[in-house]
C-alpha positions as a Python dict, from the first residue, in 0.01 Angstrom:
ca = {
    (1, 'M'): (0, 0, 0),
    (2, 'I'): (137, 335, -103),
    (3, 'G'): (210, 623, 135),
    (4, 'R'): (232, 417, 453),
    (5, 'A'): (327, 621, 759),
    (6, 'K'): (654, 541, 929),
    (7, 'S'): (445, 428, 1235),
    (8, 'G'): (284, 169, 1017),
    (9, 'L'): (622, -12, 933),
    (10, 'P'): (670, -173, 1275),
    (11, 'R'): (299, -284, 1264),
    (12, 'M'): (350, -446, 923),
    (13, 'R'): (670, -614, 1038),
    (14, 'L'): (479, -755, 1331),
    (15, 'D'): (203, -880, 1101),
    (16, 'E'): (464, -1062, 903),
    (17, 'R'): (606, -1222, 1211),
    (18, 'V'): (254, -1332, 1329),
    (19, 'R'): (178, -1472, 987),
    (20, 'E'): (481, -1699, 1025),
    (21, 'I'): (336, -1834, 1343),
    (22, 'G'): (25, -1948, 1167),
    (23, 'P'): (-332, -1960, 1297),
    (24, 'A'): (-380, -1958, 1672),
    (25, 'S'): (-582, -2285, 1643),
    (26, 'R'): (-257, -2466, 1589),
    (27, 'F'): (-187, -2405, 1956),
    (28, 'A'): (-513, -2507, 2106),
    (29, 'V'): (-452, -2620, 2463),
    (30, 'P'): (-507, -2993, 2526),
    (31, 'V'): (-812, -3069, 2741),
    (32, 'R'): (-595, -3133, 3051),
    (33, 'G'): (-335, -2866, 2961),
    (34, 'W'): (17, -2882, 2817),
    (35, 'I'): (184, -2994, 3128),
    (36, 'R'): (-16, -3306, 3157),
    (37, 'A'): (3, -3380, 2786),
    (38, 'I'): (375, -3337, 2772),
    (39, 'R'): (434, -3521, 3095),
    (40, 'D'): (218, -3815, 2973),
    (41, 'G'): (392, -3800, 2637),
    (42, 'L'): (726, -3832, 2804),
    (43, 'G'): (615, -4108, 3031),
    (44, 'L'): (686, -3902, 3346),
    (45, 'S'): (474, -3963, 3654),
    (46, 'S'): (368, -3654, 3849),
    (47, 'A'): (591, -3772, 4129),
    (48, 'Q'): (893, -3783, 3893),
    (49, 'L'): (813, -3435, 3759),
    (50, 'G'): (775, -3316, 4114),
    (51, 'K'): (1121, -3447, 4199),
    (52, 'R'): (1266, -3253, 3890),
    (53, 'L'): (1095, -2940, 4013),
    (54, 'G'): (1176, -2990, 4387),
    (55, 'I'): (808, -3010, 4473),
    (56, 'T'): (569, -3285, 4593),
    (57, 'Q'): (339, -3497, 4369),
    (58, 'P'): (31, -3320, 4492),
    (59, 'S'): (191, -2988, 4404),
    (60, 'V'): (243, -3111, 4043),
    (61, 'T'): (-130, -3201, 4038),
    (62, 'A'): (-215, -2861, 4158),
    (63, 'L'): (7, -2704, 3889),
    (64, 'E'): (-170, -2910, 3614),
    (65, 'Q'): (-507, -2809, 3755),
    (66, 'S'): (-395, -2444, 3768),
    (67, 'E'): (-279, -2454, 3403),
    (68, 'A'): (-605, -2618, 3288),
    (69, 'K'): (-802, -2336, 3460),
    (70, 'G'): (-583, -2073, 3307),
    (71, 'T'): (-460, -1935, 3643),
    (72, 'I'): (-94, -2064, 3627),
    (73, 'E'): (178, -1792, 3633),
    (74, 'L'): (408, -1769, 3320),
    (75, 'A'): (717, -1794, 3537),
    (76, 'T'): (585, -2122, 3691),
    (77, 'L'): (493, -2249, 3344),
    (78, 'R'): (841, -2165, 3214),
    (79, 'R'): (1005, -2351, 3502),
    (80, 'V'): (791, -2669, 3445),
    (81, 'A'): (862, -2650, 3074),
    (82, 'A'): (1243, -2641, 3148),
    (83, 'A'): (1201, -2940, 3385),
    (84, 'M'): (1059, -3144, 3094),
    (85, 'D'): (1319, -3008, 2845),
    (86, 'C'): (1065, -2781, 2672),
    (87, 'T'): (1055, -2415, 2574),
    (88, 'L'): (753, -2208, 2671),
    (89, 'V'): (632, -2016, 2374),
    (90, 'Y'): (416, -1715, 2456),
    (91, 'A'): (249, -1509, 2199),
    (92, 'L'): (-62, -1292, 2145),
    (93, 'V'): (-188, -1383, 1798),
    (94, 'P'): (-429, -1124, 1650),
    (95, 'N'): (-739, -1250, 1487),
    (96, 'K'): (-658, -1044, 1179),
    (97, 'P'): (-360, -858, 1069),
    (98, 'L'): (-282, -550, 1280),
    (99, 'E'): (-266, -330, 968),
    (100, 'K'): (-627, -429, 888),
    (101, 'T'): (-742, -354, 1241),
    (102, 'V'): (-584, -12, 1233),
    (103, 'R'): (-734, 70, 894),
    (104, 'E'): (-1078, -48, 997),
    (105, 'R'): (-1044, 164, 1313),
    (106, 'A'): (-938, 474, 1112),
    (107, 'L'): (-1230, 417, 878),
    (108, 'A'): (-1473, 396, 1169),
    (109, 'V'): (-1334, 714, 1318),
    (110, 'L'): (-1348, 887, 979),
    (111, 'R'): (-1717, 783, 934),
    (112, 'R'): (-1815, 889, 1280),
    (113, 'R'): (-1647, 1229, 1225),
    (114, 'R'): (-1811, 1246, 876),
    (115, 'D'): (-2160, 1142, 968),
    (116, 'P'): (-2275, 1477, 1118),
    (117, 'I'): (-2198, 1667, 806),
    (118, 'A'): (-2245, 1391, 553),
    (119, 'H'): (-2626, 1445, 532),
    (120, 'S'): (-2595, 1814, 449),
    (121, 'M'): (-2325, 1752, 205),
    (122, 'L'): (-2547, 1483, 35),
    (123, 'L'): (-2818, 1744, 3),
    (124, 'E'): (-2579, 1982, -156),
    (125, 'G'): (-2448, 1713, -394),
    (126, 'Q'): (-2102, 1716, -231),
    (127, 'A'): (-2103, 1383, -65),
    (128, 'V'): (-1780, 1183, -63),
    (129, 'P'): (-1819, 850, -253),
    (130, 'E'): (-1745, 538, -64),
    (131, 'A'): (-1482, 447, -314),
    (132, 'D'): (-1274, 751, -212),
    (133, 'L'): (-1277, 640, 152),
    (134, 'E'): (-965, 418, 112),
    (135, 'A'): (-773, 726, -5),
    (136, 'L'): (-903, 923, 291),
    (137, 'V'): (-794, 645, 530),
    (138, 'D'): (-444, 649, 373),
    (139, 'E'): (-430, 1027, 429),
    (140, 'F'): (-575, 1010, 767),
    (141, 'L'): (-319, 758, 878),
    (142, 'R'): (-29, 963, 740),
    (143, 'E'): (-154, 1262, 938),
    (144, 'V'): (-268, 1105, 1274),
    (145, 'N'): (-69, 930, 1541),
    (146, 'P'): (-232, 578, 1542),
    (147, 'R'): (-258, 600, 1913),
    (148, 'R'): (-511, 868, 1876),
    (149, 'L'): (-742, 633, 1700),
    (150, 'W'): (-821, 453, 2026),
    (151, 'D'): (-906, 774, 2214),
    (152, 'E'): (-1252, 786, 2068),
    (153, 'P'): (-1532, 538, 2172),
}
């Protein structure tokens, strides 16, 4: 897209990195959680994992339950992963490209700003065609700090 603001370049680079990750569905958490799935896959008992972590077997069970409920701390999950010779991978994966989200937000802001005067412009035969909105979004994004897009409701 032509005329991308400098602030859009890091966003586009991040979009590229996220695209390399693939869809978030690839990382759906197993029903009992990753700790239990990996531990079972390795053939480790909860007592054996506990010994590697320096905790008791009931504490391992509590960790697995905490992970399954989504309440485990990242630092704890990282420590458990290391004990099973794994690497914790942590990422927020946007549902759509960040660039698209920002453009959609800019378009919504432009429309909201335009609506109060759009009716009178339409009556005067001066309405901005929908096709021209993409150009307006490009210009708007060049002129406005993207952080300002999120100030409005």
